[in-house]
C-alpha positions in Angstrom: 7.7 -11.9 5.3 11.2 -12.5 4.0 12.8 -9.5 2.3 15.5 -11.7 0.8 13.0 -14.0 -1.1 10.9 -12.8 -4.0 8.5 -14.7 -6.2 8.2 -13.8 -9.9 6.1 -14.7 -12.8 7.3 -14.3 -16.4 6.0 -15.2 -19.9 7.9 -17.6 -22.0 10.0 -16.0 -24.8 8.0 -15.2 -28.0 8.5 -17.4 -31.1 9.9 -20.3 -29.1 8.8 -23.6 -27.7 8.0 -21.7 -24.5 5.7 -19.1 -26.2 2.4 -19.0 -24.4 3.8 -20.4 -21.2 3.6 -18.6 -17.8 6.5 -19.5 -15.5 6.7 -18.8 -11.8 9.8 -18.9 -9.6 11.8 -17.6 -6.6 14.7 -15.2 -6.4 16.7 -15.5 -3.2 18.9 -12.5 -2.5 22.0 -12.8 -0.4 22.3 -10.2 2.3 25.2 -8.7 0.3 23.0 -8.1 -2.8 23.7 -6.3 -5.2 27.4 -7.0 -4.6 26.7 -10.8 -4.8 24.3 -12.5 -7.2 20.9 -13.9 -6.4 19.9 -17.5 -6.6 17.1 -18.2 -9.1 14.8 -21.1 -8.8 11.9 -22.0 -11.2 8.8 -23.6 -9.7 6.9 -24.3 -12.9 7.8 -27.3 -15.1 9.3 -26.0 -18.3 11.6 -28.5 -19.9 14.7 -26.2 -19.8 15.4 -25.7 -16.1 14.8 -28.3 -13.3 12.0 -27.4 -11.0 13.0 -26.4 -7.4 16.7 -26.3 -8.2 19.0 -23.3 -8.3 19.7 -22.3 -11.9 23.3 -22.3 -13.0 23.9 -19.2 -15.2 26.5 -16.5 -15.0 23.8 -14.2 -13.6 23.1 -16.5 -10.6 24.7 -17.5 -7.3 26.5 -20.3 -9.1 28.9 -17.9 -10.7 29.7 -14.9 -8.4 32.8 -14.2 -10.4 30.8 -13.1 -13.5 28.1 -11.2 -11.6 28.0 -7.4 -12.1 26.4 -5.3 -9.3 24.9 -3.0 -11.9 22.6 -5.9 -13.0 19.2 -5.7 -11.5 16.5 -8.3 -10.7 14.9 -7.2 -14.0 18.1 -8.0 -15.8 18.2 -11.4 -14.2 14.6 -12.1 -15.2 15.1 -11.0 -18.8 18.2 -13.2 -19.0 16.2 -16.2 -17.7 13.5 -15.6 -20.3 16.0 -15.5 -23.2 18.1 -18.4 -21.9 15.1 -20.6 -21.9 15.3 -21.6 -25.7 19.1 -22.2 -25.5 20.7 -25.6 -25.0 21.4 -26.7 -21.4 24.8 -28.2 -22.3 25.0 -30.0 -19.0 24.8 -27.0 -16.7 23.6 -27.6 -13.2 19.8 -27.6 -13.1 19.5 -27.6 -16.9 17.3 -29.9 -19.0 17.0 -30.5 -22.7 13.4 -31.6 -23.4 12.1 -32.1 -26.9 10.3 -29.1 -28.5 7.0 -31.1 -28.3 7.5 -31.6 -24.5 8.3 -28.0 -24.0 5.2 -26.8 -25.9 3.0 -29.2 -23.8 4.6 -27.9 -20.6 4.1 -24.3 -21.8 0.4 -25.0 -22.2 0.2 -26.8 -18.9 2.0 -24.0 -17.1 -1.0 -21.7 -17.4 -2.8 -23.9 -14.8 0.0 -23.7 -12.3 -0.7 -22.3 -8.8 2.2 -21.7 -6.4 1.8 -23.6 -3.1 4.1 -21.2 -1.3 2.5 -17.8 -2.2 -0.8 -18.9 -3.7 -0.3 -17.1 -7.0 -2.3 -18.6 -9.9 -0.9 -18.2 -13.4 -4.4 -17.6 -14.6 -4.5 -14.2 -12.8 -0.8 -13.5 -12.3 -0.2 -11.4 -15.5 -2.4 -9.1 -17.4 -3.6 -10.5 -20.8 -1.4 -9.7 -23.8 -2.6 -7.0 -26.1 -1.1 -6.0 -29.5 1.0 -3.2 -28.0 1.9 -4.9 -24.7 5.1 -6.7 -25.7 8.0 -4.3 -25.4 10.4 -4.6 -28.3 12.9 -2.5 -26.3 12.8 -5.2 -23.5 13.2 -7.9 -26.2 16.3 -6.1 -27.6 17.7 -5.6 -24.1 17.2 -9.2 -23.1 18.7 -10.5 -26.4 21.8 -8.3 -25.9 22.2 -9.3 -22.3 21.8 -13.0 -23.2 24.4 -12.6 -25.9 26.9 -11.0 -23.5 26.3 -13.6 -20.8 26.5 -16.6 -23.1 29.7 -15.2 -24.6 31.2 -15.2 -21.1 30.1 -18.7 -20.5 31.4 -19.9 -23.9 34.7 -18.1 -23.3 35.1 -19.7 -19.9 34.3 -23.2 -21.3 36.8 -22.7 -24.1 39.5 -21.6 -21.6 38.8 -24.7 -19.5 39.1 -27.0 -22.5 42.4 -25.4 -23.4 43.7 -26.0 -19.9 42.6 -29.6 -20.0 44.2 -30.0 -23.5 47.5 -28.6 -22.3 47.5 -30.8 -19.1 46.9 -33.9 -21.2 49.7 -33.1 -23.7 52.2 -31.8 -21.1 51.9 -35.0 -19.1 55.3 -36.4 -18.3 55.9 -40.0 -17.2 57.7 -40.3 -13.8 61.4 -41.1 -14.3 60.9 -44.3 -12.3 58.6 -45.8 -14.9 60.6 -48.3 -17.1 60.0 -48.4 -20.8 
């Protein structure tokens, strides 16, 4: 009914604590999309992103300054998949559960059914076959995640430098007696 809200279902990244998990979420597109980034919300418990909360990544509505209009919904979903095994580092909506908890949630995710759209994870995706995992998609997603994480790290480094400069350039007011 709403052209600006899409539901998605993705598999957890292979060879990670999320492997075997099936994760469902929502993408909310602003009316200005693709000039402005979408908001991405996971609805399945996963141990990396808070359920029902907008995810804070450079591909999401939290960081419009890093969004590129050439990125597609597919790009955003690939990035989510490959950001799952990374550390949250205190980002909004991020979690850092133990590997054991994440594996348990991956297994439990297969029983999830979305209350909003009625999608059941048992039937949402076709079963995997030996040739169904695209190595090209894996390469694309890893490269995208590397580029995006580099931007985030660069921004964090710049913020730390500014804070460091501000602390060391602090001058006491002349009215303060020594």
